[in-house]
TIZA-355800 format. One line per 5 residues: for each residue x, y, z of C-alpha. Coordinates in steps of 0.001 Angstrom, whole numbers. Layout:
BEGIN
X,Y,Z; ...
//
This chain:
BEGIN
127775,93888,-280685; 127872,95687,-277364; 127982,99447,-277889; 129682,102021,-275646; 128552,105524,-276544
129851,108769,-275074; 127753,111874,-275764; 128444,115538,-275288; 125935,118224,-276122; 126919,118245,-279811
129131,115195,-280381; 129050,111410,-280108; 131926,108997,-279597; 131072,105327,-280101; 132957,102080,-279572
131848,98515,-279979; 132818,95195,-278373; 132263,92041,-280411; 131585,88520,-279189; 135316,87726,-278894
136178,90818,-276870; 137705,92934,-279645; 137201,96672,-278996; 136465,98668,-282150; 136411,102394,-282731
133162,103100,-284562; 132469,106811,-284701; 133432,110308,-283516; 131640,113333,-284878; 128331,115238,-284792
125908,113835,-282283; 123990,110840,-283574; 121635,108316,-282017; 122489,105205,-283989; 124433,101978,-284121
127585,102790,-286068; 128691,99134,-286106; 126914,98909,-289467; 129975,100728,-290859; 132131,97650,-290245
132723,95519,-293294; 133966,91954,-293368; 135302,91417,-296886; 137976,89127,-298128; 140971,91399,-298525
143855,89126,-299317; 146639,87929,-297075; 145714,89713,-293860; 146457,88332,-290407; 143477,86518,-288922
143142,86026,-285135; 143067,82367,-284110; 139502,82857,-282888; 138514,83215,-286538; 140685,80469,-288047
139287,79050,-291203; 137996,82459,-292287; 139622,85359,-294016; 137195,88242,-293531; 138189,89275,-289994
141504,91023,-289494; 142761,93700,-287118; 144733,95021,-290071; 141676,96672,-291588; 139047,96784,-288861
139071,100060,-286830; 140822,99516,-283527; 140194,101573,-280401; 143569,100746,-278897; 145729,98723,-281246
148431,96408,-279916; 151412,94592,-281359; 151063,90961,-282309; 147357,90802,-283155; 147621,90947,-286919
147499,94748,-287138; 150587,95915,-289054; 149885,99625,-288727; 151480,101806,-286032; 150441,100396,-282673
149133,102249,-279658; 150603,99696,-277256; 153823,97701,-277435; 155130,95718,-274477; 157955,93214,-274201
157349,90290,-271865; 159706,88101,-269887; 160068,85733,-272833; 161346,88543,-275051; 158286,88616,-277286
156224,91717,-277980; 152957,90037,-278915; 149996,91030,-276774; 146323,90257,-277224; 144237,92820,-275372
140595,91839,-274980; 137677,93588,-273335; 136969,92449,-269791; 134484,95108,-268680; 133743,98767,-268307
132217,101144,-265791; 130745,104624,-265789; 131215,106858,-262753; 130467,110429,-261862; 133340,112902,-261806
136646,113376,-263581; 139558,110976,-263154; 142942,112247,-261921; 146413,110985,-262859; 149101,110460,-260190
152007,112842,-260777; 150591,114279,-263995; 148353,117238,-264828; 144769,116549,-265765; 141699,118607,-266523
139225,119066,-263699; 135728,120297,-263092; 132261,119289,-262002; 129695,117738,-264229; 132027,115251,-265881
131384,111529,-266226; 134135,108953,-266634; 133992,105760,-268649; 136735,103246,-267814; 137234,100352,-270250
139420,97492,-269093; 141416,95385,-271585; 143499,92420,-270499; 145985,89845,-271680; 146289,87268,-268926
149063,85363,-270714; 151356,88370,-270685; 150017,89570,-267348; 148976,93069,-268333; 145815,95081,-267755
145151,98276,-269718; 142472,100708,-268582; 141283,103271,-271116; 139743,106264,-269359; 137412,108760,-271028
136031,111738,-269122; 133118,113426,-270853; 132471,117126,-270279; 128960,117337,-271678; 128396,121093,-271903
131945,121790,-273030; 131893,119292,-275918; 135196,117854,-274687; 136391,114315,-274072; 139608,113737,-272141
141513,110479,-272544; 144310,108744,-270640; 145577,105206,-270160; 146664,103217,-267120; 148800,100080,-267494
149131,97523,-264688; 151470,94559,-264499; 149237,91762,-263229; 151753,89002,-263877; 154805,87620,-262114
157555,88989,-264386; 158896,92431,-265197; 157427,94012,-268347; 159114,96505,-270658; 156711,99178,-271896
158016,100211,-275310; 155115,102343,-276552; 152014,103499,-274714; 149937,106101,-276569; 147455,108270,-274723
144984,108094,-277589; 144445,106296,-280850; 141602,106729,-283334; 140819,105029,-286612; 138725,106670,-289330
137186,104344,-291913; 136485,107024,-294506; 137483,110546,-295445; 140358,112588,-296835; 142147,114457,-294084
144821,117058,-293535; 146899,117289,-290380; 147209,120877,-289174; 150231,121176,-286916; 152484,123940,-285597
156209,123849,-286287; 159007,126292,-285573; 162335,127036,-283956; 163612,129365,-281259; 162290,132873,-282044
159942,131398,-284708; 157410,129194,-282954; 153844,128139,-283783; 153865,128239,-287586; 150723,126500,-288892
151165,123911,-291591; 148564,121781,-293355; 149818,118400,-294477; 147605,115996,-296412; 147486,112591,-294739
148625,110296,-297503; 149580,106660,-297641; 152294,106065,-295136; 152947,107707,-291813; 153467,111403,-291051
154870,112124,-287600; 155823,115169,-285561; 157052,115365,-281990; 159942,116085,-279697; 162878,114066,-278417
164418,117025,-276596; 163102,116323,-273120; 160703,119264,-273492; 157696,119681,-275728; 159870,121969,-277824
159982,125013,-280085; 160039,122695,-283090; 156585,121078,-282794; 153751,121910,-280453; 151737,119091,-278788
148487,120454,-280184; 147202,119545,-283629; 144023,119255,-285667; 142828,116637,-288103; 140680,118428,-290638
138636,117172,-293543; 140070,118380,-296821; 139022,121969,-297518; 137962,122845,-293953; 138308,126508,-293022
137658,128907,-290175; 133882,128636,-290398; 133195,125365,-292224; 134248,121750,-292294; 134838,118936,-289818
137826,119384,-287558; 139170,117242,-284700; 141449,118857,-282114; 143967,117098,-279839; 146036,118695,-277073
148471,116574,-275075; 148840,117671,-271447; 152512,116890,-271287; 155703,118952,-271383; 158278,116380,-272492
159052,114035,-275367; 155939,113347,-277417; 154768,112029,-280749; 151772,112699,-282940; 151322,110384,-285901
148836,110295,-288728; 148811,107284,-291021; 146773,106306,-294041; 146751,102582,-294580; 146451,100391,-297665
142677,100760,-297574; 142834,104576,-297333; 141767,104474,-293678; 143314,107030,-291351; 144826,106383,-287929
145839,109177,-285550; 147840,108587,-282358; 149258,110868,-279692; 151299,110304,-276559; 154746,110012,-275013
157427,109484,-277662; 158662,105916,-277877; 162163,107120,-278760; 164471,106711,-275734; 161486,105218,-273930
161658,101860,-272159; 159692,101774,-268930; 160166,98832,-266594; 156933,97752,-264959; 157427,95388,-262048
154770,93090,-260671; 151865,95089,-259316; 153210,98422,-260617; 151209,100941,-262647; 152123,103306,-265461
150042,106329,-266400; 150038,108168,-269682; 149529,111911,-269987; 146055,113133,-270823; 144808,114158,-274256
142064,116787,-274528; 139875,116055,-277573; 137149,118085,-279239; 135269,118095,-282505; 133790,120910,-284563
131654,120620,-287674; 131906,124401,-288143; 135609,124751,-288851; 138646,125887,-286927; 136992,128878,-285286
134470,126917,-283250; 137122,124340,-282317; 139310,127163,-280962; 136417,128489,-278882; 135988,125018,-277330
139682,124707,-276466; 139976,128305,-275240; 137063,127964,-272864; 138081,124515,-271649; 141748,125266,-270972
140845,128562,-269345; 138182,127011,-267065; 139192,123379,-266648; 142989,123310,-266977; 144299,126607,-265593
143797,126885,-261842; 143114,129596,-259324; 143857,132191,-258238; 144646,133663,-261664; 142802,131524,-264198
140054,134111,-264876; 141393,137242,-263170; 143501,140016,-264664; 147224,139558,-264149; 149337,142543,-263083
150666,144720,-265883; 154414,144398,-265517; 157757,145650,-266686; 160598,143127,-267013; 164154,144421,-266925
165724,141824,-269263; 165801,143750,-272553; 166374,146960,-270602; 169584,145896,-268856; 170368,142227,-269508
173026,141321,-266881; 174274,144893,-266519; 172290,146346,-263656; 172513,147525,-260059; 169885,147762,-257394
169803,151507,-257996; 169145,151074,-261720; 166280,148649,-261024; 164633,151106,-258655; 164995,153848,-261274
163083,151756,-263825; 160480,150864,-261206; 160025,154516,-260245; 159289,155380,-263863; 156950,152402,-264121
154982,153609,-261122; 154449,157004,-262765; 153051,155309,-265869; 150564,153030,-264079; 152515,149776,-264376
151716,147412,-261503; 154664,145041,-261140; 158429,145042,-261600; 160089,141733,-262591; 163798,141162,-262025
165073,138762,-264658; 168331,136782,-264932; 171518,137931,-263216; 170564,138577,-259563; 172187,135493,-257989
175583,133917,-257305; 178435,135111,-259499; 176117,135506,-262451; 177281,138044,-265042; 178032,136280,-268253
175675,133372,-268848; 178442,130783,-268363; 178427,130944,-264567; 176304,131068,-261454; 173307,128885,-262328
172505,126688,-259360; 173858,129179,-256812; 170511,130475,-255619; 171664,133160,-253210; 171407,136896,-253731
174394,138771,-255149; 174367,141501,-252518; 177285,143299,-254141; 175388,143693,-257408; 172119,144732,-255777
173812,146895,-253138; 172238,144887,-250325; 169853,141984,-249839; 166897,141286,-252057; 164574,142659,-249381
166232,146079,-249612; 165485,146329,-253330; 161985,144823,-253037; 161033,147151,-250180; 162036,150181,-252276
160002,148927,-255234; 157009,148070,-253045; 157200,151587,-251554; 156640,152930,-255072; 153344,150998,-255201
154602,148154,-257386; 154560,144412,-256784; 157778,142480,-257281; 158538,139389,-259385; 161644,137250,-259787
163167,135076,-262549; 164465,131604,-261717; 165829,128673,-263729; 165808,125857,-261177; 166436,122930,-263557
169828,124189,-264753; 173403,124459,-263545; 176640,125914,-264883; 179887,124024,-264538; 181272,127306,-263208
179161,127332,-260067; 179561,126387,-256425; 176685,123928,-256752; 178297,121971,-259578; 181676,121922,-257884
180045,120481,-254769; 177630,118095,-256525; 178734,117240,-260108; 176664,114043,-259916; 173488,116157,-259720
173842,117027,-263401; 172716,114764,-266221; 176166,113864,-267530; 177572,110509,-268580; 180772,109431,-266803
183741,109543,-269138; 181938,111528,-271848; 182349,115282,-272255; 178848,116711,-271908; 176847,118478,-274571
176276,122087,-273472; 173468,124478,-274248; 173928,128133,-273338; 176880,126858,-271242; 174349,124941,-269130
173842,121424,-267897; 170516,119931,-266881; 170030,118993,-263244; 168686,115529,-262564; 165132,116385,-261573
164250,112688,-261520; 165962,112725,-258088; 163900,113929,-255139; 167045,114987,-253242; 168105,117297,-256075
164627,118830,-256410; 164397,119374,-252662; 167818,121031,-252428; 166982,123492,-255224; 163511,124054,-253800
164913,124907,-250355; 167407,127389,-251797; 164818,129178,-253917; 162245,129248,-251120; 164836,130857,-248837
165206,133650,-251385; 161459,134061,-251877; 160897,134071,-248115; 163491,136822,-247659; 161398,139414,-249490
157889,140151,-250718; 158036,138177,-253968; 154591,137838,-255579; 155468,136454,-259016; 157887,133881,-260362
159044,133544,-263949; 160290,129947,-264195; 162612,129444,-267170; 164379,126463,-268801; 166908,127394,-271472
168139,124152,-273003; 166996,120704,-274009; 167950,117337,-272518; 170532,115497,-274576; 172159,112986,-272242
169446,111256,-270230; 171568,109793,-267444; 171187,109624,-263701; 173927,108849,-261230; 171273,107732,-258743
168654,106022,-260851; 166532,103656,-258815; 166900,101173,-261625; 169644,101389,-264219; 167129,101814,-266990
167611,105172,-268587; 164648,104732,-270916; 162485,105919,-268010; 164397,109103,-267273; 162854,111584,-269713
159353,110648,-268510; 160384,110772,-264847; 162158,114106,-265440; 158884,115718,-266492; 157138,114292,-263430
159935,115799,-261324; 159375,119241,-262881; 155652,119016,-262224; 156324,117976,-258621; 158653,120959,-258143
156146,123504,-259439; 153289,121958,-257494; 155347,122302,-254304; 155872,125988,-255080; 152150,126440,-255734
151285,124727,-252455; 153716,126779,-250405; 152821,130064,-252111; 149135,129703,-253060; 148768,133384,-254030
151922,133439,-256161; 151558,134010,-259910; 153926,131637,-261710; 154720,132238,-265379; 156127,129347,-267396
159008,129904,-269774; 161404,127666,-271668; 163599,129998,-273740; 160287,131312,-274873; 157914,128753,-276337
159610,125379,-275772; 157131,124325,-273086; 154057,126122,-274350; 151602,123284,-273773; 148423,122366,-271921
150348,120334,-269338; 152350,123331,-268199; 149213,125493,-268230; 147873,123346,-265385; 150691,124721,-263229
151371,128131,-264790; 148309,130073,-266020; 150481,132150,-268342; 153530,131198,-270423; 156123,133330,-272176
155150,132428,-275725; 158373,133308,-277537; 161673,135097,-276942; 160871,136956,-280156; 159315,140222,-278984
159048,141891,-282388; 155427,142927,-282869; 155191,141882,-286507; 156732,138467,-285838; 154396,138115,-282877
151439,138467,-285254; 152407,135123,-286727; 153372,133448,-283451; 150240,134493,-281589; 148080,133639,-284586
149359,130065,-284453; 148985,129851,-280675; 145361,131003,-280899; 144167,127807,-282590; 144501,125727,-279456
145307,127998,-276514; 143364,130832,-274849; 144584,134395,-275124; 144822,134572,-271337; 147857,132239,-271238
149887,134123,-273850; 152776,136129,-272375; 153325,139192,-274594; 155304,142380,-273986; 156038,145736,-275566
159784,145738,-276182; 162317,148331,-277289; 163027,149375,-280880; 164994,148680,-282948; 163842,145238,-281900
166623,143231,-280236; 165896,140086,-282285; 165561,141435,-285822; 166205,145191,-285725; 162703,146142,-286902
161251,149513,-285884; 157531,149697,-285167; 155475,152372,-283459; 154885,151866,-279759; 151117,151827,-280286
151496,148980,-282770; 153678,147068,-280322; 151040,147582,-277653; 148127,146527,-279861; 149822,143183,-280510
150931,142709,-276915; 147397,143355,-275670; 146368,140048,-277269; 147913,138290,-274327; 149146,139021,-270809
150167,142618,-271232; 153481,144041,-270121; 156661,145912,-271075; 160262,144871,-271522; 162376,147961,-272142
164181,150744,-270308; 161391,153128,-269340; 163890,155787,-268282; 165038,156236,-271904; 161640,156881,-273459
160401,160211,-274772; 157650,162041,-272975; 155386,161320,-275939; 155939,157568,-275645; 155400,157726,-271877
152037,159411,-272454; 151157,156671,-274907; 152049,154009,-272350; 149714,155598,-269801; 146895,155464,-272333
147755,151874,-273347; 147589,150695,-269751; 144213,152301,-269200; 142962,150811,-272449; 144087,147322,-271486
142512,147591,-268056; 139232,148507,-269745; 139458,145732,-272358; 141164,142810,-270636; 137950,140957,-269732
136794,141081,-273340; 140233,140027,-274627; 140919,137217,-272158; 137468,135763,-271588; 135591,136712,-274754
135233,134706,-277958; 138341,135129,-280097; 138081,135184,-283909; 140891,135070,-286445; 139776,137513,-289120
142695,136897,-291486; 144903,133923,-292244; 148675,133589,-292124; 150313,134186,-294470; 147931,136856,-295705
148448,138769,-298926; 145908,141485,-298276; 148398,143724,-296497; 147077,143379,-292955; 146443,140983,-290066
143283,141266,-288019; 141443,139578,-285193; 138501,140413,-282985; 137054,139491,-279607; 133369,139397,-278752
131913,139372,-275256; 129950,136222,-274303; 126655,138153,-274412; 127501,139627,-277822; 127092,143214,-276612
130688,144334,-277118; 133430,143626,-279608; 137014,144721,-280186; 138571,144551,-283627; 142348,144911,-283995
144111,145248,-287346; 147782,145777,-288139; 148994,146726,-291611; 151873,144543,-292746; 152442,145897,-296247
152430,149554,-297146; 151844,148984,-300844; 148098,149304,-300570; 147683,151336,-297409; 149988,154330,-297648
148936,157887,-298246; 149938,157842,-301931; 146638,157057,-303630; 145865,154044,-301435; 143721,151032,-302079
141098,150941,-299337; 141168,147894,-297049; 137845,146771,-295614; 138219,144593,-292513; 135302,142277,-291757
134403,141396,-288194; 133296,137970,-287036; 130968,136698,-284358; 128546,139650,-284272; 124767,139572,-284309
123762,140279,-287900; 120399,141747,-286807; 121773,144209,-284251; 123204,147675,-284796; 126585,148548,-283273
128137,151916,-282446; 131862,152305,-283157; 133449,154287,-280318; 136369,155492,-282429; 134369,156786,-285415
130902,157380,-283973; 129416,155409,-286870; 126438,153138,-286327; 126551,149992,-288410; 124592,146761,-288444
126253,143516,-287532; 125608,142313,-291070; 127441,145351,-292513; 130419,144790,-290221; 130623,141072,-291001
129802,141041,-294713; 131209,144371,-295934; 133582,145482,-293189; 134997,148720,-291894; 137550,150718,-293950
140998,151206,-292493; 142356,154747,-292593; 145247,155344,-294977; 148483,154575,-293187; 151911,153119,-293684
153012,149604,-292879; 153090,148380,-289266; 150253,150659,-288211; 147703,149314,-285733; 143995,150135,-285506
141607,149223,-282689; 137840,149556,-283078; 135349,149049,-280266; 131764,148156,-281123; 128880,148328,-278657
125288,147263,-279220; 123084,150268,-279811; 120963,151030,-276768
//
């Protein structure tokens, strides 16, 4: 058997090609120098499908041998990675190995985001079925030092007839042995990123999105963990799909207790026509493995997304500390009111003012104005430049909210171009927030919106864009589809969105663009390639954010998490928390404020000044340090805690928030000891807040006692190596 082995510093990924050209998945795990083909067994297992090459035998079947990229019609009855319908109407395809190559550098994907960076090597494996006329290239880019392997697939029609691509997964892996749990992150608007562990049993467990966006409901990041794995122990596989549209992740245990995991574009509402000579490209999957639990896997993903997915100029630099006017004013503002908030922000040390929804067209209620990207001069009391100049004069930068993919029926744009919206002739449309989705599969629509928004940006000194998208796609229809095949539209829509943002990035290379989709509906690695920070949830309550940001931390770096201090009682759930608690939670992300600064007490304003100085001092440690989850969610100990450690181990920041007053109040409290993680056990650390000197072993194995306090109280402890 011909072996193909991909090695990172600490992992090995091995495939094997047999004498008939079948490509097997042999091994992925801790680095090994061996021939894993010995794991293959050829037993008689009953009435399994046998390829014609092996007629007369009954010990070779694709239904139990581990496939690297399974296809329909080869005797494998499990979920397939690749399904294509040929000109004869059949879906049987027989992909066989025809060669592979290894080249220096990382592959790119036309129209789609992909990781980048020097030092990578790419293995391209070519599979073909000449009868059908299809060539499939499996690409693997190995980042040696990062312990990451990126995967993507290219499909080419090499025949003379049109092919229908029905299912094309970005990755597929078969595991011969082991009991696994799928750790995934479910939710809904306001309640994103809830971790859930589901045992992979016999049958198929699937999550995904069919909403046109990656969705609040399921995030396109998941982990396959051996049963019993925890933060610091056990084998864990991580998978992040760099895609912001419809996706699926499936885990299946077959009749022989083998596990198959697949990830890629959802095959629901997917039917891609591939003409002769045309190519189709799947989104990329970032894969990593840890034999030391979830914590190490998170470190791998944090570092890789921060360094190899997010792009300059903001991927590693501190973003401006901002105030957003949304929860301060909603639609009810004037230019004068905005300047008042900005003036107060300048006094407190805030660095940027962001004008949210309501500045354009006839926008007031949310049922009108979207698509009319011209400044409402009556509302602002002049042009945008007038307001921006006043805010800049205060020493603040200026940012602007846009929602380019949407249109209201009550807008000049829709009245002029109703065919630009994704609506089906003769059918009343499904609305979301009184909005329709613009057909971003069309270059003419994208260009028209782009030109309007650029005219606004060019009219004033705009240095930040918050790009929102507040509904899902229901009716995938285009009045100007190149081919009347609407099974392509959801995929092409996402490519259109990426094209739009890339054009903005090219025109405004120094602009900071924040992603947003009613909060966390497009919180994914694909969008992080274009927007180095994303508004993680519309839920700004600090205690709810503990849960949301905890879930996000498994796969995504702290530096991409948009998090603000909002007003109390909280606008989503009415909860009241101290402003220092709100700040402690918001500091585990891109720090900012979203409240009316003019209505705060002098005491709270003084606290804000101190919070801003604290974040400026700590941001490097928070954003670029090693992040450790100290507690789990849900946690019954009465607190949530996490800590960050500098790469050299010299500094650490521990944050804890009490969530239950029963054991922490002043009335004869039970003492809570919070244990740090990631410190050097043999080094002594000085706590800045208490002056105590403690060894790393004490801090990690015994912990530091929290002062007696009521619920929703935050504590921050800085530890520095003793000189």
